[in-house]
PLY file of the C-alpha trace (Angstrom):
ply
format ascii 1.0
element vertex 395
property float x
property float y
property float z
element edge 394
property int vertex1
property int vertex2
end_header
36.85 47.35 149.45
36.33 50.30 148.29
37.00 50.69 143.94
37.71 54.75 143.03
37.42 56.25 140.13
35.56 53.49 137.88
34.90 54.03 134.59
32.21 51.30 133.84
29.63 51.28 130.83
25.91 51.31 131.55
23.71 50.98 128.22
26.61 51.41 126.09
27.64 54.73 127.86
30.80 55.51 129.86
30.07 56.84 133.23
32.69 57.66 135.85
31.29 56.08 139.85
32.93 54.53 142.97
31.90 50.91 143.95
31.48 49.93 147.36
31.85 46.03 148.17
30.69 44.72 151.40
30.04 41.15 152.19
31.17 39.83 148.80
28.43 42.33 147.26
28.33 45.57 145.35
27.05 47.70 148.33
26.96 50.05 146.37
27.62 52.52 143.14
28.20 56.39 143.44
30.24 59.62 143.49
32.66 60.62 146.35
31.69 56.73 148.37
33.38 56.27 151.59
34.77 53.26 153.29
36.50 52.11 156.40
38.01 49.43 155.01
40.68 48.73 151.14
40.19 51.53 148.87
41.68 50.95 145.22
42.20 54.01 143.34
41.38 52.58 139.56
42.35 55.75 137.98
39.20 55.52 135.31
40.46 52.37 134.30
37.57 50.39 132.83
35.62 48.37 135.33
33.95 45.17 133.88
31.84 42.79 135.36
33.93 39.35 135.97
33.31 37.25 132.66
31.63 34.01 132.63
32.95 31.17 130.45
30.34 29.10 129.32
32.49 26.19 128.16
35.75 24.71 129.78
37.29 21.59 129.47
39.37 21.48 133.13
40.24 17.99 132.80
39.57 16.63 136.98
38.94 14.14 137.02
41.44 11.54 135.55
43.34 13.86 133.41
44.90 16.20 135.76
48.73 16.07 134.08
46.39 18.35 131.27
44.69 20.81 133.98
42.80 20.81 137.22
40.31 23.27 138.93
43.64 24.96 140.48
45.47 25.22 137.59
42.33 26.68 135.46
40.97 28.82 138.03
44.48 30.48 138.17
44.72 30.92 134.45
40.28 32.33 134.10
41.75 34.76 137.37
44.66 36.05 134.89
41.89 36.10 131.94
39.79 37.99 133.89
36.98 35.12 133.94
35.34 35.00 137.63
33.03 32.02 136.77
33.58 28.89 134.78
31.20 26.14 133.63
33.04 22.47 133.19
32.27 20.42 130.79
31.26 16.48 131.22
34.06 14.49 128.81
36.72 13.88 131.93
37.91 10.50 133.13
35.28 9.28 134.53
32.77 11.55 132.49
29.78 13.32 134.51
27.06 11.07 133.21
25.64 10.47 136.87
24.40 12.32 140.31
27.39 10.81 142.58
29.70 11.94 140.01
28.95 15.19 139.81
28.80 15.05 143.48
32.28 14.28 143.41
33.45 16.50 140.81
31.85 19.28 143.08
34.30 18.41 146.14
37.25 18.35 143.51
36.16 22.43 142.65
36.26 23.52 145.51
40.04 24.04 145.15
38.94 26.13 142.28
39.98 30.37 143.39
37.08 32.01 141.01
33.68 30.57 140.94
32.55 27.71 139.25
29.23 25.61 138.05
28.83 21.84 135.76
27.04 21.20 132.52
25.95 17.59 133.05
27.13 14.64 130.64
24.45 12.30 128.45
25.11 9.34 127.81
22.93 6.38 126.08
21.17 5.18 128.86
21.63 7.81 131.74
18.16 10.14 131.48
17.10 8.97 134.93
20.87 10.59 136.54
19.66 13.73 134.36
16.12 14.22 135.77
17.81 13.64 139.02
20.49 16.59 138.52
19.94 19.38 140.09
22.33 23.08 140.46
23.82 22.26 136.37
24.22 24.18 133.87
22.37 22.42 130.86
22.80 18.76 129.67
25.63 18.23 126.83
25.28 16.35 124.26
27.87 15.17 121.77
26.37 14.56 118.15
30.38 14.88 116.61
33.19 13.22 118.03
35.36 14.61 120.43
37.55 14.19 123.47
35.66 11.22 125.34
33.34 8.71 124.59
30.34 10.87 124.85
28.64 10.63 121.04
25.34 9.86 120.36
24.11 8.71 117.28
20.92 6.73 118.42
18.09 9.13 116.86
15.50 7.78 120.04
18.29 7.96 122.69
18.55 12.26 121.64
14.86 12.78 121.65
14.83 11.24 125.29
17.47 13.44 126.53
15.86 16.46 125.14
13.01 16.13 126.26
14.36 15.58 129.55
16.50 18.18 129.75
15.62 22.47 130.54
18.56 23.01 127.99
20.88 21.34 126.39
23.94 22.13 125.21
26.14 20.89 121.97
28.66 19.31 120.31
27.11 19.70 116.89
29.24 20.91 113.95
27.71 20.81 109.85
24.30 19.12 109.38
24.51 18.24 113.38
23.27 22.13 113.72
20.28 21.39 111.65
19.35 18.16 113.22
19.94 19.54 117.07
17.69 23.01 116.29
15.02 20.46 115.16
14.93 18.17 118.11
15.38 21.43 120.39
12.17 22.76 118.29
10.56 18.99 118.66
10.80 18.62 122.23
10.30 22.77 123.03
13.43 23.41 125.06
16.42 25.48 125.50
18.81 24.87 122.99
22.56 25.87 123.15
25.30 25.57 120.21
28.95 25.37 120.70
31.42 26.98 119.36
29.77 27.45 115.56
32.88 28.20 113.29
31.11 27.81 109.98
28.74 30.65 107.31
26.83 27.50 107.01
25.83 26.41 110.27
24.69 30.88 110.50
22.53 30.47 108.08
20.82 27.90 109.30
21.30 29.51 112.57
20.22 32.71 111.38
17.00 30.82 109.70
15.94 29.32 113.35
16.55 31.79 115.71
14.27 32.56 118.48
14.17 32.86 122.16
14.93 29.54 123.27
18.07 28.90 120.63
21.76 30.29 121.45
24.67 30.22 119.32
28.36 30.48 120.87
32.09 31.37 118.80
35.03 30.83 120.20
38.51 32.83 119.72
40.14 30.79 118.14
37.20 30.65 115.68
37.42 34.15 115.65
41.13 34.98 115.21
42.65 32.38 113.74
42.00 30.68 110.13
43.16 27.31 108.87
45.79 30.09 107.20
47.24 29.96 110.58
46.46 26.45 110.93
50.38 24.83 110.75
51.09 22.21 113.54
49.04 19.89 115.94
49.27 23.27 118.43
46.78 24.56 116.50
44.21 21.17 115.76
41.22 21.22 117.74
37.65 19.91 116.85
36.07 21.92 115.29
39.06 22.40 113.46
40.14 25.60 111.75
38.20 27.13 108.94
38.64 29.61 106.01
39.19 32.83 106.10
35.38 33.93 104.61
34.18 31.39 107.22
36.23 33.77 110.04
34.81 36.80 108.44
31.20 35.76 108.77
31.91 34.71 112.33
32.55 38.04 113.40
29.86 39.36 111.53
27.68 37.26 113.55
29.47 38.42 117.01
29.50 42.05 116.08
25.32 41.65 114.43
24.27 39.99 117.35
23.54 36.28 115.76
26.17 34.59 118.14
25.52 34.99 122.04
28.53 34.06 123.77
31.77 33.88 124.12
33.38 30.94 125.43
37.29 29.83 125.44
36.30 25.90 124.85
39.75 26.17 126.74
40.75 22.58 125.88
44.57 22.01 127.34
46.77 19.68 126.44
50.57 18.88 127.38
53.17 19.55 125.05
54.48 16.04 124.75
50.84 14.60 123.82
50.91 17.55 121.25
54.04 16.43 119.57
52.93 12.77 119.25
52.15 11.49 116.49
48.33 10.58 117.17
48.66 14.32 118.81
44.79 15.10 120.52
42.71 17.72 119.35
42.47 20.82 121.75
43.57 24.22 122.66
43.67 26.50 126.37
42.56 30.11 125.79
41.43 31.25 129.62
44.55 33.96 129.57
44.25 34.79 125.67
40.51 35.49 124.89
40.05 38.59 127.35
42.82 40.32 125.20
42.46 38.76 122.32
38.41 40.41 122.30
39.98 44.10 123.56
42.78 44.12 121.43
39.32 43.75 118.89
38.11 46.92 120.53
41.06 48.92 120.13
41.38 48.08 116.30
37.61 48.92 116.25
36.02 46.22 115.13
34.11 45.42 118.61
33.27 47.19 121.79
33.27 46.84 125.09
29.66 47.16 125.56
28.91 43.84 123.49
31.86 42.21 125.32
30.01 42.54 128.14
26.44 41.27 126.20
28.59 38.51 125.17
31.00 37.14 128.22
28.98 38.69 131.11
25.30 39.64 130.31
24.28 36.40 128.56
25.86 33.73 129.43
24.18 34.42 132.87
20.86 35.36 130.85
20.87 31.93 129.15
22.00 29.92 131.61
20.40 31.13 134.92
23.43 32.28 136.90
21.99 33.74 140.33
23.48 37.61 140.59
26.41 36.99 137.95
26.73 39.39 135.16
26.50 42.77 135.90
27.49 46.03 137.57
24.03 46.20 140.20
23.86 47.11 143.35
22.86 43.65 145.59
24.73 41.71 143.09
27.63 39.68 143.99
31.27 41.94 143.57
33.08 39.60 140.01
34.63 42.55 138.23
37.82 42.86 136.25
39.66 45.89 135.83
41.64 46.13 132.30
43.80 48.50 130.66
43.22 49.35 127.53
46.40 50.89 126.81
48.69 47.86 128.44
49.80 46.60 125.20
51.95 43.24 125.74
53.05 39.86 123.85
51.39 36.38 124.83
53.91 35.03 126.65
53.50 31.47 127.37
56.23 31.67 130.51
53.41 33.84 131.89
50.82 31.55 131.79
49.28 29.76 134.87
47.34 26.71 132.79
49.65 23.99 133.17
50.14 23.00 129.87
52.22 26.44 129.52
51.63 27.10 125.65
49.31 28.63 123.75
48.59 29.00 119.35
48.91 32.49 119.85
52.12 32.57 121.52
54.13 36.20 120.45
51.15 37.82 119.73
51.27 41.65 120.33
48.12 42.39 122.28
46.68 46.01 124.06
44.06 45.75 126.11
45.05 43.50 129.50
43.07 42.89 132.53
45.18 43.98 135.88
43.06 42.76 138.30
40.25 40.18 139.44
37.92 40.21 141.69
36.02 37.44 142.71
32.92 37.62 145.49
34.54 40.56 146.60
38.31 39.45 147.07
41.11 40.20 144.77
42.21 36.90 142.77
44.29 38.48 140.57
46.72 41.59 140.65
50.13 42.46 139.27
50.46 39.18 137.81
49.99 37.42 140.31
46.89 35.38 141.49
45.95 34.44 144.81
45.85 30.84 145.83
44.63 31.40 148.98
40.84 32.51 147.77
38.29 29.97 147.10
35.43 30.40 144.92
31.52 29.10 145.58
29.53 27.09 142.64
27.02 29.22 141.31
23.40 29.30 141.82
21.48 28.50 139.03
17.39 29.05 138.92
15.71 25.89 137.57
0 1
1 2
2 3
3 4
4 5
5 6
6 7
7 8
8 9
9 10
10 11
11 12
12 13
13 14
14 15
15 16
16 17
17 18
18 19
19 20
20 21
21 22
22 23
23 24
24 25
25 26
26 27
27 28
28 29
29 30
30 31
31 32
32 33
33 34
34 35
35 36
36 37
37 38
38 39
39 40
40 41
41 42
42 43
43 44
44 45
45 46
46 47
47 48
48 49
49 50
50 51
51 52
52 53
53 54
54 55
55 56
56 57
57 58
58 59
59 60
60 61
61 62
62 63
63 64
64 65
65 66
66 67
67 68
68 69
69 70
70 71
71 72
72 73
73 74
74 75
75 76
76 77
77 78
78 79
79 80
80 81
81 82
82 83
83 84
84 85
85 86
86 87
87 88
88 89
89 90
90 91
91 92
92 93
93 94
94 95
95 96
96 97
97 98
98 99
99 100
100 101
101 102
102 103
103 104
104 105
105 106
106 107
107 108
108 109
109 110
110 111
111 112
112 113
113 114
114 115
115 116
116 117
117 118
118 119
119 120
120 121
121 122
122 123
123 124
124 125
125 126
126 127
127 128
128 129
129 130
130 131
131 132
132 133
133 134
134 135
135 136
136 137
137 138
138 139
139 140
140 141
141 142
142 143
143 144
144 145
145 146
146 147
147 148
148 149
149 150
150 151
151 152
152 153
153 154
154 155
155 156
156 157
157 158
158 159
159 160
160 161
161 162
162 163
163 164
164 165
165 166
166 167
167 168
168 169
169 170
170 171
171 172
172 173
173 174
174 175
175 176
176 177
177 178
178 179
179 180
180 181
181 182
182 183
183 184
184 185
185 186
186 187
187 188
188 189
189 190
190 191
191 192
192 193
193 194
194 195
195 196
196 197
197 198
198 199
199 200
200 201
201 202
202 203
203 204
204 205
205 206
206 207
207 208
208 209
209 210
210 211
211 212
212 213
213 214
214 215
215 216
216 217
217 218
218 219
219 220
220 221
221 222
222 223
223 224
224 225
225 226
226 227
227 228
228 229
229 230
230 231
231 232
232 233
233 234
234 235
235 236
236 237
237 238
238 239
239 240
240 241
241 242
242 243
243 244
244 245
245 246
246 247
247 248
248 249
249 250
250 251
251 252
252 253
253 254
254 255
255 256
256 257
257 258
258 259
259 260
260 261
261 262
262 263
263 264
264 265
265 266
266 267
267 268
268 269
269 270
270 271
271 272
272 273
273 274
274 275
275 276
276 277
277 278
278 279
279 280
280 281
281 282
282 283
283 284
284 285
285 286
286 287
287 288
288 289
289 290
290 291
291 292
292 293
293 294
294 295
295 296
296 297
297 298
298 299
299 300
300 301
301 302
302 303
303 304
304 305
305 306
306 307
307 308
308 309
309 310
310 311
311 312
312 313
313 314
314 315
315 316
316 317
317 318
318 319
319 320
320 321
321 322
322 323
323 324
324 325
325 326
326 327
327 328
328 329
329 330
330 331
331 332
332 333
333 334
334 335
335 336
336 337
337 338
338 339
339 340
340 341
341 342
342 343
343 344
344 345
345 346
346 347
347 348
348 349
349 350
350 351
351 352
352 353
353 354
354 355
355 356
356 357
357 358
358 359
359 360
360 361
361 362
362 363
363 364
364 365
365 366
366 367
367 368
368 369
369 370
370 371
371 372
372 373
373 374
374 375
375 376
376 377
377 378
378 379
379 380
380 381
381 382
382 383
383 384
384 385
385 386
386 387
387 388
388 389
389 390
390 391
391 392
392 393
393 394
């Protein structure tokens, strides 16, 4: 496949080039390239590395009435996401090597690439030691979906000492505690869905080459004034406009390292119940929200590439992903910065079929997604015949 007239970004500078794809890899980047295979004229639209979503809940196994690896990956493809890392709080949770292997088999239906976070429990340090090719060990230090919260300090320290990188659900004071543990145990720490000014202050005081922080689109583009019903309830919950402003400044200023969707779908019926669950879908709206911010002058495309492509690949040591480079996997997304359309729930591929951004007009959308050299999304349709692959983690 040959992509002609691509606008790509190198160190913040735009250039127009052709991208030749062979055997699922980027074979050559240059001018006036030719190919005997399929040629697509990109017409100087921007081509970004395929997004890596480091934080999704695709609900399989056990909760597939909400989502599964096929429907979740369809939503990812439509959102320009070519690789996702799935969280372990499924039913049963992914806390043993055997359960991880079962999940690997289930994920083979995904149309984009995939990887896994391994779940920490109070009694599974031996399983953590045996787990291979995992992005991280996930620790829940606050209450979330599932029953994986760990309170015992001794257990937490054992988990940290036996994990190369720990990903944490930590809110408020638990952010301080997670950072202290990581510094004591000298491992890497990835803080999920940071949402408060106080948390940002703690991160700023302690940030080093081993501490990373994530923000979600819903905390960047919604605040507590938008929290009108159960469909805008998630954990952590929406914060004040001042928190939202501070978070956006942390994204543009470099304190926040990644954007993770925290795609956490529930059915409409579940959300309408009195005891509704927390969580919102996000794979299909994350990139349009960010591109709209670029069009509004609040963000740059270079910063999106860092947050959504380069940094996740670097932090989780994902091989041959995150960059448009010769020899790297041909995971790409073509975007149309001039395309303006509303978030239409009828067009969503997520099984839950709703969005907290319903009806929002956004300018800038992905129009084609390429995974391992194959088109998986174009003209609003997904390619269900394609199969993604598990990513390779440099351990």
